[in-house]
Legacy VTK file of the C-alpha trace (Angstrom):
# vtk DataFile Version 3.0
C-alpha trace
ASCII
DATASET POLYDATA
POINTS 366 float
-13.011 -9.090 11.404
-13.685 -10.843 14.708
-11.649 -13.763 15.996
-12.938 -17.347 16.118
-13.783 -17.336 19.841
-15.616 -14.014 19.556
-17.757 -15.357 16.731
-18.498 -18.546 18.664
-19.628 -16.538 21.692
-21.957 -14.373 19.597
-23.473 -17.399 17.846
-24.091 -19.051 21.233
-25.747 -15.853 22.487
-28.047 -15.813 19.468
-28.883 -19.464 20.001
-30.088 -18.634 23.512
-31.851 -15.486 22.322
-33.772 -17.387 19.650
-34.808 -20.006 22.185
-36.175 -17.203 24.363
-37.943 -15.647 21.382
-39.428 -19.013 20.471
-40.826 -19.231 23.983
-42.116 -15.669 23.913
-43.920 -16.165 20.603
-44.944 -19.683 21.679
-44.121 -21.209 18.295
-45.643 -24.596 19.168
-48.949 -22.964 20.091
-48.890 -20.951 16.858
-48.337 -24.139 14.845
-51.357 -25.730 16.526
-53.422 -22.613 15.823
-52.464 -22.784 12.135
-53.581 -26.429 12.026
-56.903 -25.495 13.606
-57.458 -22.653 11.138
-56.483 -24.889 8.206
-59.072 -27.402 9.371
-61.737 -24.675 9.466
-60.690 -23.468 6.002
-61.130 -26.966 4.587
-64.868 -27.021 5.376
-67.140 -26.877 2.336
-69.043 -23.860 3.704
-65.870 -21.884 4.521
-66.460 -19.246 1.836
-70.136 -18.735 2.681
-69.026 -15.901 4.957
-66.437 -14.093 2.827
-65.444 -11.561 5.496
-64.798 -14.278 8.072
-62.930 -16.385 5.490
-60.668 -13.464 4.614
-60.032 -12.783 8.292
-59.030 -16.425 8.898
-56.780 -16.491 5.825
-55.021 -13.303 6.958
-54.522 -14.806 10.416
-53.072 -18.016 8.946
-50.736 -16.027 6.715
-49.505 -13.888 9.613
-48.917 -16.889 11.902
-47.154 -18.878 9.170
-44.891 -15.923 8.417
-43.799 -15.616 12.065
-43.185 -19.365 12.355
-41.196 -19.429 9.123
-39.179 -16.365 10.119
-38.002 -17.628 13.494
-37.391 -21.139 12.092
-35.206 -19.607 9.381
-33.115 -17.722 11.944
-32.638 -20.882 14.007
-31.451 -22.754 10.900
-29.009 -19.962 10.050
-27.551 -19.916 13.566
-27.137 -23.705 13.526
-25.384 -23.519 10.148
-22.974 -20.840 11.414
-22.329 -22.882 14.542
-21.384 -25.921 12.440
-19.049 -23.826 10.286
-17.263 -22.416 13.334
-16.772 -25.906 14.763
-14.904 -27.111 11.687
-11.336 -28.164 12.479
-9.789 -26.656 9.343
-11.665 -23.338 9.310
-9.609 -20.650 7.533
-9.630 -16.838 7.431
-11.811 -16.756 4.325
-14.497 -18.829 6.039
-14.204 -16.713 9.203
-14.783 -13.612 7.091
-17.841 -15.264 5.534
-19.268 -16.116 8.973
-18.521 -12.575 10.154
-20.506 -11.045 7.273
-23.368 -13.529 7.635
-23.536 -12.741 11.335
-23.817 -8.997 10.723
-26.800 -9.515 8.430
-28.378 -11.996 10.829
-27.884 -9.576 13.731
-29.912 -6.909 11.955
-32.731 -9.339 11.150
-32.901 -10.836 14.647
-32.920 -7.406 16.290
-35.853 -6.339 14.107
-37.710 -9.560 14.831
-37.063 -9.414 18.586
-38.469 -5.872 18.596
-41.872 -7.464 18.021
-41.771 -8.671 21.626
-42.732 -5.099 22.533
-45.877 -5.447 20.434
-47.726 -7.626 22.900
-50.876 -5.579 23.420
-54.300 -7.131 22.953
-54.868 -5.402 19.604
-51.292 -4.753 18.448
-51.532 -7.241 15.572
-54.719 -5.625 14.231
-55.214 -3.272 11.303
-56.180 0.236 12.346
-58.271 3.313 11.647
-56.329 6.594 11.760
-57.979 10.012 11.933
-56.439 13.482 11.709
-58.164 16.706 12.808
-56.594 20.195 12.663
-56.790 22.323 15.771
-55.998 25.953 16.532
-54.422 27.740 13.578
-57.058 27.996 10.825
-55.794 27.429 7.284
-52.278 26.879 8.595
-53.556 24.036 10.833
-55.503 22.482 7.936
-52.334 22.509 5.850
-50.399 20.962 8.756
-52.985 18.159 8.944
-52.391 17.414 5.254
-48.619 17.297 5.860
-49.182 14.697 8.597
-51.452 12.720 6.274
-48.679 12.569 3.681
-46.159 11.572 6.374
-48.251 8.572 7.419
-48.970 7.676 3.805
-45.224 7.621 3.084
-44.565 5.603 6.260
-47.164 2.999 5.275
-45.767 2.779 1.751
-42.313 1.972 3.146
-43.774 -0.583 5.584
-45.765 -2.269 2.831
-49.081 -1.349 4.475
-52.307 -0.748 2.555
-53.376 2.885 3.005
-56.941 3.792 2.041
-58.621 7.148 2.614
-62.170 6.393 3.768
-63.432 9.922 4.339
-61.865 13.332 3.735
-63.078 16.898 4.183
-60.951 19.459 2.357
-60.029 22.803 3.915
-61.614 25.957 2.518
-58.301 27.406 1.322
-55.801 24.573 1.719
-55.186 21.297 3.507
-57.850 19.179 5.187
-60.433 19.728 7.914
-60.569 16.015 8.735
-59.561 12.668 7.282
-60.206 9.021 8.144
-57.833 6.351 6.863
-57.921 2.549 6.941
-54.437 1.040 7.356
-53.866 -2.690 6.846
-50.653 -4.562 7.542
-48.669 -6.553 10.073
-48.907 -4.917 13.522
-50.348 -1.733 12.004
-52.096 -0.720 15.240
-49.142 -1.810 17.379
-46.827 0.621 15.631
-49.156 3.511 14.870
-50.731 3.739 18.332
-47.565 5.668 19.217
-48.877 8.548 17.079
-52.006 9.163 19.156
-52.092 12.708 20.466
-51.546 16.309 19.425
-48.779 17.220 16.975
-47.445 20.797 17.110
-45.842 22.653 14.189
-43.750 25.833 14.389
-42.868 27.457 11.061
-43.069 30.608 8.952
-46.504 30.277 7.423
-46.706 30.163 3.617
-50.178 31.688 4.033
-48.943 34.800 5.875
-47.983 37.671 3.552
-45.869 39.138 6.370
-43.880 35.876 6.717
-44.482 35.599 10.446
-43.844 32.487 12.485
-46.987 30.506 13.345
-47.775 27.634 15.700
-50.319 25.070 14.512
-51.803 21.907 15.951
-53.412 18.712 14.674
-54.681 15.710 16.620
-54.119 12.118 15.556
-56.421 9.321 16.714
-55.697 5.632 16.101
-57.972 2.710 16.981
-57.727 -1.005 16.131
-59.992 -2.116 13.294
-62.309 -4.722 14.784
-64.472 -6.354 12.122
-66.406 -8.674 14.422
-67.265 -8.179 18.091
-70.054 -10.346 19.460
-70.136 -8.247 22.632
-71.166 -5.139 20.711
-74.879 -5.010 19.957
-76.045 -2.177 17.729
-79.739 -1.367 17.785
-80.765 -0.115 14.307
-83.186 2.288 16.015
-80.206 3.997 17.662
-78.593 4.837 14.329
-79.136 7.945 12.253
-78.060 7.275 8.661
-77.571 10.117 6.183
-76.559 9.865 2.531
-74.935 12.627 0.496
-72.874 13.327 -2.627
-69.299 12.088 -2.447
-66.639 14.713 -2.964
-64.810 14.514 -6.269
-62.340 16.231 -8.534
-65.037 17.155 -11.038
-65.470 16.108 -14.650
-65.896 12.406 -15.248
-64.623 11.509 -11.779
-67.359 13.305 -9.868
-70.001 11.096 -8.272
-73.466 12.532 -8.931
-75.335 9.975 -6.818
-75.948 9.992 -3.069
-73.418 7.222 -2.425
-71.569 8.681 0.580
-72.849 7.539 3.975
-72.739 9.155 7.410
-73.825 7.125 10.446
-74.474 8.661 13.857
-74.685 6.360 16.884
-77.155 8.337 18.976
-76.315 6.954 22.468
-72.593 7.763 22.186
-72.786 10.603 19.604
-70.085 8.822 17.587
-70.219 9.860 13.925
-68.528 7.944 11.101
-68.534 8.665 7.382
-67.409 6.831 4.278
-67.338 8.115 0.715
-64.459 6.299 -0.972
-66.662 3.703 -2.688
-69.060 4.413 -5.566
-71.629 2.065 -4.065
-73.789 3.326 -1.199
-74.029 -0.251 0.100
-70.252 -0.639 0.268
-69.843 2.762 1.912
-72.423 1.771 4.522
-70.612 -1.533 5.179
-67.309 0.300 5.617
-68.891 2.909 7.886
-70.472 0.185 10.043
-67.099 -1.536 10.321
-65.534 1.691 11.596
-68.449 2.222 13.991
-68.009 -1.283 15.431
-64.280 -0.582 15.853
-64.982 2.695 17.649
-67.622 1.189 19.929
-65.350 -1.774 20.725
-62.515 0.589 21.512
-64.755 2.767 23.661
-65.957 -0.261 25.630
-62.386 -1.452 26.146
-61.239 1.959 27.296
-64.113 2.461 29.672
-63.440 -0.916 31.260
-59.781 -0.030 31.724
-60.555 3.564 32.765
-57.972 4.818 30.310
-60.155 6.704 27.875
-58.102 9.898 27.782
-54.835 7.996 27.482
-55.653 6.024 24.348
-58.294 8.040 22.463
-56.139 10.867 21.207
-59.051 12.916 19.842
-60.330 13.569 23.372
-57.321 15.763 24.094
-57.654 19.518 23.836
-55.975 20.538 20.603
-53.846 23.499 21.657
-50.801 24.526 23.710
-49.569 22.150 26.382
-51.223 18.963 25.127
-48.846 18.051 22.304
-46.938 14.748 22.211
-44.445 15.921 19.608
-43.196 19.291 18.355
-41.962 19.878 14.804
-39.903 23.083 14.596
-39.016 24.379 11.119
-38.131 27.973 12.089
-35.830 29.487 13.395
-34.081 26.083 13.454
-35.060 22.544 12.488
-35.826 20.066 15.250
-38.321 17.341 16.080
-38.800 16.604 19.766
-41.031 13.937 21.275
-42.249 15.198 24.639
-42.858 11.668 25.958
-39.551 9.984 25.134
-37.279 13.063 24.731
-36.373 11.698 21.299
-34.902 14.460 19.118
-34.004 14.705 15.461
-32.774 17.590 13.318
-33.533 16.069 9.905
-37.155 17.203 9.903
-37.663 16.818 6.145
-36.674 13.145 6.249
-38.997 12.558 9.211
-41.929 14.219 7.441
-41.183 12.000 4.442
-42.328 9.026 6.520
-39.103 7.902 8.206
-40.608 7.869 11.692
-39.507 4.374 12.784
-36.959 5.616 15.348
-39.541 7.742 17.178
-42.013 4.842 17.218
-39.368 2.436 18.528
-38.359 4.817 21.336
-41.995 5.075 22.366
-42.487 1.301 22.419
-39.225 0.698 24.306
-40.430 2.857 27.174
-43.708 0.957 27.318
-45.667 4.192 27.595
-48.731 2.553 26.133
-49.034 -0.044 28.887
LINES 1 367
366 0 1 2 3 4 5 6 7 8 9 10 11 12 13 14 15 16 17 18 19 20 21 22 23 24 25 26 27 28 29 30 31 32 33 34 35 36 37 38 39 40 41 42 43 44 45 46 47 48 49 50 51 52 53 54 55 56 57 58 59 60 61 62 63 64 65 66 67 68 69 70 71 72 73 74 75 76 77 78 79 80 81 82 83 84 85 86 87 88 89 90 91 92 93 94 95 96 97 98 99 100 101 102 103 104 105 106 107 108 109 110 111 112 113 114 115 116 117 118 119 120 121 122 123 124 125 126 127 128 129 130 131 132 133 134 135 136 137 138 139 140 141 142 143 144 145 146 147 148 149 150 151 152 153 154 155 156 157 158 159 160 161 162 163 164 165 166 167 168 169 170 171 172 173 174 175 176 177 178 179 180 181 182 183 184 185 186 187 188 189 190 191 192 193 194 195 196 197 198 199 200 201 202 203 204 205 206 207 208 209 210 211 212 213 214 215 216 217 218 219 220 221 222 223 224 225 226 227 228 229 230 231 232 233 234 235 236 237 238 239 240 241 242 243 244 245 246 247 248 249 250 251 252 253 254 255 256 257 258 259 260 261 262 263 264 265 266 267 268 269 270 271 272 273 274 275 276 277 278 279 280 281 282 283 284 285 286 287 288 289 290 291 292 293 294 295 296 297 298 299 300 301 302 303 304 305 306 307 308 309 310 311 312 313 314 315 316 317 318 319 320 321 322 323 324 325 326 327 328 329 330 331 332 333 334 335 336 337 338 339 340 341 342 343 344 345 346 347 348 349 350 351 352 353 354 355 356 357 358 359 360 361 362 363 364 365
C-alpha cells in the first residue's frame, strides 16, 4: 500500500490529466452540441426521415456517454482528494483510497487512449472486407479464420457485426466477405487491420502435411450514410439481382432478392444478400457504395489511396502487415510496429487489442 503523500501526488496528477482530457475532448462544446441535437429531435417532423433521426440519436448517445464518463472520473478524483485531506485518516481508509485509485487508473488510461482516435472518421461505423490471396483453398480457409477473429473481437467490444455479403470457397473457407460493424470508434480501431495478413502453418488440406504460406487482404472503410458531396447518376449504375446463398431447406431464398451494384465510372462493385427483401438489400448496397465513393474521394484528395485502401495492395509476399506463424513455432509479428506475441490461439480468438493499441500509439495512420 502506498503512503499518504504518494497517494496525494497521484490524485493531483490525475486531476491535471483530467483537466487536459476535458480540454482535448472539449466537453463544453460537446454539451452545446447535445443541446443543439436535442432541439432538432424535439421538432414534430423529426421522425419523417428515419435514417437521419437514427443517426442524430446515435450521435447524441455517443456524446452524452463521453460527457458522463469524464464527469464521473472528475467526481471520483475530487472524492478521493477530499478523503486524503481528512485530518484523522487511518490505514483502513488509506487502503480504501489505494484500491479505488488502482481501479480509477485503469479506467482513466482506457479513456485517455481515445485521444489517439482523433481522425476525421474514427468515430464512425465501418465496412470491413476480407479477400484471400495466393494459396488457393488454404488461403480461403485463412480468410475464414480472420473473419472469425474479427467477429470475436467485435463481440468482446460490444460491436454489432453483420455479414452483408459472403462468397463461400469451393472446398472450404470464403472467397470474399463484406461485413458491417457498428459501435463506438469502430473505424478508429479497425483501420489498423487494413493490409495483407500472412499465415504460415502445416496445411490441413495437404495430405503430405507440408508447411504452406497463405495470404488474405483486409480492407476497412468508414460507413458514411449521407454525403451531400457525392452525386450518383442512376445512369452510371449497373444493378443486377440474383438468388441469395442459403443453407438449403426452409432457409433457402428462392427469390431474386440479392443485389449487386456496379458503379461504372469507378468500377466499384458492391453486393448485399443478407436481407430477404430486394429493396432492403439495394438500400444496404447503396449505403456501402456511398461509403466507398466517399472514401475514394477523400483518399484521392489526400493522395494517400494506397496507404488507406488495403485492397489495392498486391496480395502476396512482401506486402503483409502482420505474419501469423503456427509452424514450426508459434508467433505473431506486426511488421509495422514490431509487436510480437507467442499466444497465437488467444490472438486469433479476437484478443487483438494490444496490436491495435501499438499501431495507434505510433500514429502510423496519420
